[in-house]
N, C-alpha and C positions, 0 to 999 in steps of 0.2 A: 484555428486550433481552439480547443476548449479544455480547461482544467477542471477536473472533478476532484475537489479537495475533500478528504474524508471528514474533517470537522464540519465543513459547510453542508455536506450531504446529511450528516447525522443531525445537524441542527434544523434542517428543512425537510428533506425527503424521508428521513428516518426518525423524525422527532417522536419521542415517546418510547423508543426502543431502549432497553437496558443493555447490560453487558454480559448476559448469559450467552452460552454457546449458540443457542437458537437465535437470539436477537442479533448477535454478531454476524452469524451466517446470513440472516435476512438482510442486514445492512449491506454486506458484500454483494449479495445477489442483486440488490437494487442498484448498486453502483454499476455492476456489470451490465444490467439491463439498459440503463441510461447510456452507458458507453457504447453498447451495441447499436442502439437507436441512432445516436449521433454518427457513429462510424458508417452505418448503412447509408447515411445521407452525405457522405464524403467529408465529414468533419474528422480531423485528427484529434484524438482524445488522449490527454495525459491524466492518468488516475494516480492520485497521491493519497494512499490510504493504507492503514494497517489491516492486513488480512491474515489473522493468526492461524487459521486452520488449513492445512495442506489440501484436504479433501474438497473443501469449498473453493479454494483457489483453482484446483484442477477443473472442477465443474464449471466455474465461470469462464476460465480461459478456453475450455472446450467449445463454448458458445461464441467465442470471439476469435475466429481463425486467423485474423491478421495481427493479433495482439502479441506484444513482447512482454515477457515478465522480467522486470528489473528489480533486483533485490538490493535495496539501499540498506547497508549493514554497518552497525557499530556496536561495540560492547556496551553493556548496561551502564558502566561508569561514565563513558563518554556521552551517551544519550542523556544521562542525568545531569551532567555538567551543561549541556546545550539546552536543556528544557527551560525555556523562558517563563512558562506557566508554573513551574515548580511541582508538577503533578507526580513526577517520578519520586521525588523526595517524600511526598505525602503517601504514595503507595508503599514505598519501602518502610515507612513508619507505621503502616497498617491503617492509615486513615482513608484509603480508597481501596475497597475490595475489588476483586476480579479485574486487576489491572494487567494488561498484556505484558508479558516479559518479566513481571514481578510476582504476582500472586495467581496469574493465569498463564497458561502455556503460550509460547510462540513457536510454531513448527516452521522452521526455516526452509525455504525452497532448496531442493536437492540438485536441481539442474536449471537454474534460471538462465534466460537468454543473456543477461548481463548481471554481474555481481560487483557492486560498488562498495568497497570497504572505505567508508568515509572517515574513519580514524587514521587511514594510511594515505589518503589522497586529498588534494584540495578540491574545493567546489569546482574550480575551473577545469581540473583534470577529470573530474566526474562528468562534467558537461561534455568535455571533449570525447570521452569514451562513449557516452550516450549518443552523441551526434554521429560518431564514426559507426556505431552499431546500426543506427537508423539509415545511414547512407548505404549500407550493405543490403538493405531490404528492398526488393523490387516493389513497386506500387501494386497493390492488390495481392501481395504474397500471402 
């Protein structure tokens, strides 16, 4: 299994990209491309990234036929409380422009394969739901 973390990808593979819609879309497409390469070689890939635009998510998911879309969801107030870097508070104060969910849009998935409301369930329950969902998927589905 391989984890593609959005922050790590942005720091390495997408270094130099900003936070315009075009740059965010490029970053998400790069993540999808790498996930597809790994999956093609039998690696299970977990992508943990903010993908704010529905059209780009659909495009990337269409190229990954075995992918599951998991929407990890919590209200802005909860995300702000959990943010160990303090980025949400800075964005809310206007110190960080083009911040997803604050000064830039986040288009929530309308029909994800799994919707985890992390303000309503524990980490353990979220993991249980994810594993149960994965168990229902046949290999090569």
